[in-house]
N, C-alpha and C positions, 0 to 999 in steps of 0.2 A: 504494500500500500504506500502510495506517495501522495503527499499533499501539494496542492497547487493554489496559488493566489489567482483569482479570477476577477477580471474587470467586467462589469456589467453596465452597459449604457442604455438609457431609456430614450427612445426616439419617438416621434409622433406616430409611426406605424408599427411599433413593437420594440423588442429588446434585442441587443446584440451582446454577446459575451465572448471573451477571449482570455486565455491563460497567459501568465507571465512565466518566463523561464524555459520556454520551449523554442527550439529552432524551427523556422518555417512558419507557415500561416495556419492557425487553427482557430476557427470561429464557429460559434453556435448562435442560433437565433430562435425567437419565439414570440408569441403574442403576449406572454406573461414572463415575469422574472423567472419563475420556476421552470417554464418551458425552455427558456434560453440556457439556464444552468444545466438542465438535463441534456440538451442538445450538445453543449460544449463538452460535457463529461463524456458523451459518446464519441465526439470528434477527437478528444484527447486520447482515448483508448485506441481508436483506429490509427491515429498518427503514430503512437508508440509501437503498436503492433506492426505497422508498415515499416517504420524507420529504425526501430530498436533503440538501444541506449545512446545512439548518436543523436537522438532527438533532444537530449537535455543540454542546457547551457550550464555545465558544471562549474565553469571558471568564475562566474559571477552570479551566484544565486540571489534571487530577490528576497531580501529580508523583510521589507515592509513596502507597502504601496500607499500613496497618498493622492488625493484629488485636490487640486488648488485652482483658483480662478483669479485672473488678473485682467486689468484693462490695458489696452495698447492703442495709442492714437494712430489712426490710419487715414 
């Protein structure tokens, strides 16, 4: 069993979820938060099954993840 930090974004048309600490692109989506998490969990399993231990970014594991917001003049 391996734990992953998952980013979940809420968009007007649903949710998008993606893990931190994996090489490549792994995305889940759903109409609800729970559906997006279930979809990304399945996608993570498939990704690791397909690419094996080379899937992991071992050299710099994500210890914490933060969401911040700032304004920029454009």
